[in-house]
C-alpha positions as MATLAB code, in Angstrom:
seq = 'MRFEEALFAHLKDCTGLKNLVGDRIYPLVLPQKAVLPAVTYQKISGERLHKLQGDTGLTRPVYQLSCWAENYAQCKAAAEQVRLCLQKHSGLMGGAEGSWNVAVDAQGQKALQDAYLSGATVSLKLYVDVAHYYSGEAFISSLSVEDPVDDTANMSFEFQGTGALTYS';
ca = [
      21.286   50.971  111.033;
      18.100   52.756  110.237;
      16.068   54.088  113.446;
      13.868   50.995  112.488;
      16.478   48.362  113.613;
      17.956   50.578  116.657;
      14.206   50.653  118.539;
      13.302   47.195  117.700;
      17.080   45.973  119.129;
      15.697   48.738  121.522;
      11.920   47.486  121.916;
      13.251   44.081  121.924;
      16.274   44.092  125.208;
      13.366   45.682  127.453;
      12.528   43.295  130.635;
       8.902   43.681  130.881;
       8.574   43.732  127.677;
      10.131   40.534  126.888;
       8.293   38.826  129.600;
       4.953   39.746  128.127;
       5.770   39.753  124.133;
       8.476   37.473  123.710;
      10.298   38.000  120.174;
       6.828   39.297  118.656;
       7.628   42.387  117.714;
       7.778   43.379  113.959;
       8.065   45.956  111.415;
       4.702   47.400  110.200;
       1.702   44.303  110.345;
       1.275   42.070  112.664;
       1.563   38.454  110.676;
      -1.393   36.537  110.150;
      -1.786   33.946  112.868;
       0.517   35.693  114.864;
       0.497   34.683  118.498;
      -0.552   37.730  121.186;
       0.510   39.442  122.539;
       2.434   41.590  119.951;
       4.152   44.858  119.231;
       4.207   46.771  115.800;
       5.730   50.145  114.709;
       6.419   51.813  111.823;
       6.770   55.538  110.818;
       3.991   56.951  109.734;
       5.311   60.308  108.477;
       8.986   61.812  107.629;
       7.990   66.212  107.866;
      11.219   67.439  106.010;
      12.784   70.311  107.423;
      13.769   73.430  104.994;
      15.836   76.498  105.666;
      15.909   79.687  102.953;
      18.857   78.255  101.658;
      17.011   75.114  100.835;
      16.345   71.472  101.786;
      18.544   70.866  105.623;
      18.575   67.102  104.649;
      16.681   67.080  107.930;
      13.281   65.174  108.599;
      11.318   64.770  111.567;
       9.867   61.709  111.418;
       7.115   60.340  113.674;
       6.478   56.424  114.591;
       3.897   54.623  115.326;
       4.280   51.550  117.756;
       0.679   49.508  118.090;
       0.114   46.088  120.843;
      -1.634   43.859  119.565;
      -3.247   41.595  122.413;
      -6.386   38.767  122.995;
      -8.303   41.223  125.666;
      -8.130   44.696  126.274;
      -5.554   43.898  129.474;
      -3.406   42.308  128.188;
      -2.790   45.190  125.589;
      -2.609   47.861  128.075;
      -0.106   45.780  130.047;
       1.935   45.405  126.476;
       1.201   49.270  125.837;
       2.383   49.778  129.317;
       6.028   48.583  128.873;
       6.387   50.022  125.738;
       6.031   53.204  127.183;
       8.109   52.350  130.166;
      11.027   50.818  127.778;
      10.942   53.539  125.430;
      10.454   56.505  128.614;
      13.175   55.294  130.279;
      15.565   54.694  127.992;
      18.052   58.200  127.552;
      20.922   58.919  125.240;
      21.836   57.851  121.946;
      20.100   55.563  119.589;
      20.563   55.090  115.885;
      23.526   54.420  113.561;
      25.486   55.781  110.106;
      26.731   54.947  107.380;
      29.422   55.866  104.664;
      32.514   55.133  102.663;
      34.933   53.334  104.588;
      38.453   54.249  104.078;
      40.500   54.097  107.630;
      44.222   54.987  105.725;
      42.651   58.516  105.584;
      40.572   58.522  108.853;
      42.813   57.296  111.338;
      41.037   58.735  114.083;
      37.491   58.902  112.777;
      37.335   55.325  111.555;
      40.283   53.611  113.113;
      38.532   54.878  116.099;
      35.441   53.363  115.828;
      36.708   50.043  114.325;
      38.402   49.961  118.190;
      35.988   50.493  120.111;
      34.450   48.344  118.550;
      36.482   45.111  119.387;
      37.454   46.586  122.247;
      34.225   47.144  123.951;
      34.782   50.900  124.255;
      33.145   54.293  124.958;
      33.027   56.612  121.994;
      32.110   60.274  121.962;
      29.847   60.724  119.313;
      28.765   64.427  118.241;
      25.247   64.582  116.289;
      25.684   67.683  114.001;
      22.390   69.994  113.640;
      24.304   72.568  111.460;
      27.835   73.890  111.159;
      27.013   75.216  114.681;
      24.900   73.494  116.364;
      25.360   69.062  117.742;
      23.821   66.975  120.409;
      27.302   65.631  122.032;
      27.255   61.853  124.395;
      28.737   58.517  124.696;
      27.981   55.255  122.659;
      29.341   51.767  122.633;
      29.419   50.775  118.904;
      27.329   47.554  119.208;
      28.021   46.547  115.157;
      30.321   47.650  113.150;
      30.055   46.388  109.536;
      32.869   46.822  105.993;
      31.668   45.852  102.461;
      34.765   46.135   99.910;
      33.665   44.909   96.794;
      35.690   44.302   93.850;
      36.515   47.221   92.134;
      34.293   49.550   94.228;
      34.586   51.528   96.989;
      34.242   50.331  100.619;
      31.444   50.909  102.753;
      30.777   50.386  106.022;
      27.912   50.865  108.416;
      28.092   51.088  111.805;
      25.182   51.194  114.852;
      25.920   52.815  118.368;
      23.403   52.259  121.701;
      24.069   55.570  124.255;
      25.380   55.257  127.784;
      23.625   58.637  129.698;
      21.971   61.509  128.803;
      22.462   64.151  125.328;
      23.467   67.510  125.878;
      22.844   70.102  122.966;
      25.960   72.290  121.994;
];
């Protein structure tokens, strides 16, 4: 899952925000004649991080969330619920994609599949570089495998953290 999808999923599950905007949370732009209040979100920058050896493969994205309403009070109320929703979030939110081969990677991919099917948590380590990583516990909220004929099988999964991250 892309970060935008995880952000959307998190925002739509926040009770206070849901009470104000319902399911009116949109990427990029507000649809024409949209019912208000509503929220839009978009990535506005994505600085690439570099080392002396070259590109690290990491970025520092910045996202903008905009609240839309018929009056200032509604807009401020929606903005406050967005703030509370994101401020209270602790832990992991995101996803990953890659090649799928359970026969070769029985501990990693099989463990993700088993955790998804059973609802168990998994321990994740998200590496910043070879020696440093963030770690935490998460639920696998979705798992998808594509297995086209005569091609590589691909997988993607989404996860939602259960607590704070630690940095090692």
